[in-house]
N, C-alpha and C positions, 0 to 999 in steps of 0.2 A: 659579735651579736648577730644572730640570724633573724631574719624577718619572716613572719608567717603570712604576710600579706601577699595575696595573689595579684598579679597585674593582669588586667584584662585588655585585650587588643580589640579595637573596634573593627568591625567588618567593613572594608572599603566598598562593598557591594550592597550595603543596606538600602541605598537609594533605589537600586534595581528591584529588589524584592518588594519594596513599598509600592513602586509604580506598577509592577506586574499584578500584585494582589488588589490594587484599586481599579484595574481595568474593567470596563463594562463587560458583562457576561463572563467574568472570571469564574472558573470552576476549579476548586481545589483538587478534584479528582484528576485533572489534567495539568496540574501545576508544572511538573517537570517537562512535559511536552511543550507547553506554552513557552517556558523559559528557554528551552533549547531552540525552539523555532525562532524566537526573537534574536538570540545570539547567532544562530546560523545565518539569519538574514543580514545582520550587521557585519558579520565576519566575511561575508561573501562566500559562505560554504566552507570556510577553513576550519571552523570548530563549533561545537555546540556547548563548550565549557566556558563559563564566565571567567574562571581563574586563568585558564589558558589564553583567552582573549585579552585579559588584563596584562598578563605577563609577556606574551609573545607578539601581540598586535596592539600596542598601546594607542596608536593613532585611531584605529577602528573602535577601540573601547571608548576613547574620549568623544569621538563623533557620536556613538550610540548614546552615551550619557547626556551629551548636549541636546541631542534631538528628542530623546524620550522625556527629559526633564522639561524642556520647553513645551512639548505637546501636553504634558501633564499640567503644567502651570496655566497654559492657555485654556485647557478644558475646565479646570477649576475656576478660573476667572469668569468664563462664560456661564458656567452653572451658577455661580454666586450672583451674577448680574440678573440672570433669568429668575432666580428665586426672589431676589429683592423686588423685581418688577411685579411678579405675580402676587407677592404679599402686599405690596402697596395697593394693588387693585383690589385684593380681597378685603383689606382693612377699610378702604374707601367705600366698598359695597356694604360694609357693616357700620356705616356712619362714623367712622373714625377719621381723625386728622393726623395721619401717621408722619413721623419724622424718620429719618434714616436710622437714628439710634434706636427708636422704638421698633422699627421693622426688624432690625438685626436682633434685638432682644427677643422678639416673638420667635424668630427663626432658631435662636439658641435654645429657647425653652422647648420648642417642638423637637429639636434634635438632641436635647439633654446634654448640652455642652456649655462651657463657660464663655467662650469667645467665638464669634462668627467664623473666623478663619480656621477654627478647629473642626468645622463640620466637614466630614469626608465626602468625596464626590458622589458616592452611591446614595448617601443620605440627602445631599443637595438635590439630586435628581428625583428621589422619592418625594421629597417635600414639594418640589415643583409640580410633580404630577398630582399630588394630593390637593394642592391649593389652586391648580389650574382651573380656569372658569368652566371648562367642560365638566369637571367633577363637582365643583361647588354648586353649580346651578341645579344639580339633581339632589342635593342634600335637603332633607326635610327640615322644617323649622326646629324640631327637637335636636336633630343631629347637629345643626348649625350652632345652637345654643350650647350643647354639650362640648363640642370641639372648641368653640370660642371661649367658654369659661375655663377650659383646661389650659389654653394658651395665653389668656389675657394677662397683660401686665398693666400697671397703672400708666395711663397716657395722660400726661399733664399738659395737653394742648388746650 
């Protein structure tokens, strides 16, 4: 009996493409150049090919993965903390008594995601800039009410 099911192989480099596309100032028009530059840097100029680095220089590949993943996680962690802090401040300025759960719920609603850790780095940075005190101080009362009503979740404090 023959099976018509196709087996799909997962790409061992998915992590790399995810990190590269989430980098600040990433430009899709220069995607290949950016990837090759990173690979050349970590391979010590030996190759610009991810597959070749993986196959022929596994120690350098592992080092690149470890360093880029750690940098990405650190950057995400810092961006999350900054957004939480600015939202706490914003909510307190609007006479709220926010809890951590409430702040995360507001961030999720603003980012249109279900869980706080699903907010991508570029969106975390955008929200931080949006709710930073420099920007919110310049909002008119109408703008403040419109934005606030769009983000408002029931706060049971």
